[in-house]
C-alpha positions in Angstrom: 0.0 0.0 0.0 1.1 3.5 -0.7 1.1 6.0 2.2 0.6 9.7 2.1 1.3 11.6 5.4 -0.6 14.7 6.2 1.0 16.7 9.0 -1.9 18.1 11.1 -3.7 17.0 14.2 -6.8 19.0 13.3 -9.4 16.7 11.7 -11.3 19.7 10.3 -8.2 20.9 8.4 -7.5 17.4 7.2 -11.1 16.9 6.0 -11.0 20.3 4.1 -7.9 19.3 2.1 -8.5 15.5 1.8 -9.7 15.5 -1.8 -6.8 17.7 -2.9 -4.3 15.5 -1.1 -5.4 12.2 -2.8 -5.5 14.0 -6.2 -2.1 15.6 -5.9 0.6 13.5 -7.7 3.6 13.0 -5.5 7.0 11.4 -6.4 8.7 9.1 -3.9 9.5 11.0 -0.7 8.2 14.3 -2.2 6.7 16.9 0.1 4.2 19.6 -0.8 2.2 22.2 1.0 -1.6 22.4 0.7 -3.3 25.3 2.4 -0.4 25.6 4.9 -0.3 21.9 5.7 2.6 19.8 4.7 2.0 16.5 3.0 4.4 13.9 1.8 4.6 10.7 -0.1 5.8 8.4 2.7 6.5 5.4 0.6 5.1 1.9 0.7 4.0 0.2 3.9 3.9 -3.6 4.3 0.5 -5.4 4.6 1.0 -6.1 8.3 1.5 -2.3 9.0 -2.3 -1.7 9.1 -2.9 -4.6 11.4 -0.1 -3.5 13.8 -1.5 0.1 13.9 -5.1 -1.0 14.5 -4.2 -2.6 17.8 -2.6 0.6 19.2 -5.0 2.5 21.5 -3.7 5.9 20.4 -4.5 5.2 16.7 -7.8 6.1 15.1 -8.6 4.0 12.0 -11.1 5.3 9.5 -12.3 3.7 6.2 -13.5 5.8 3.3 -17.0 4.6 2.4 -17.1 2.8 -0.9 -13.4 3.1 -1.6 -10.4 0.9 -0.7 -8.8 3.7 1.3 -7.9 3.6 5.0 -6.9 6.6 7.1 -4.9 6.4 10.3 -4.7 9.3 12.7 -2.2 9.4 15.5 -0.3 12.2 17.1 0.1 15.1 14.7 -0.3 13.1 11.5 -2.9 11.5 9.4 -1.7 8.6 7.1 -3.8 7.9 4.0 -3.2 4.3 2.9 -4.0 3.7 -0.7 -3.9 0.4 -2.5 -1.5 0.3 -5.4 -2.7 -0.6 -8.9 -1.6 -4.2 -8.7 -3.5 -4.6 -5.4 -6.6 -3.1 -7.0 -6.4 -5.6 -9.9 -5.9 -8.5 -7.5 -8.9 -7.5 -5.5 -11.1 -7.3 -8.6 -10.0 -10.9 -9.6 -11.0 -12.3 -6.2 
């Protein structure tokens, strides 16, 4: 899964820029600023990353309704986990 980090602890700010964030092309490890909030392409995370984060009491896990996107919120960061193209194709075949 691909991970995009959004550096804010304010859910309202995150929510306001969410669509822009997922529609902004980012190269590996690239950072950009959207409405004063830093975002970065944080690389790929292993499949077990989500399971490890789900069990931590300080992590909020959100699913985007109707989309294969998971959002983790902890500390001063939101992490948007997006499936990669191959993962999407594999899911369709199942």
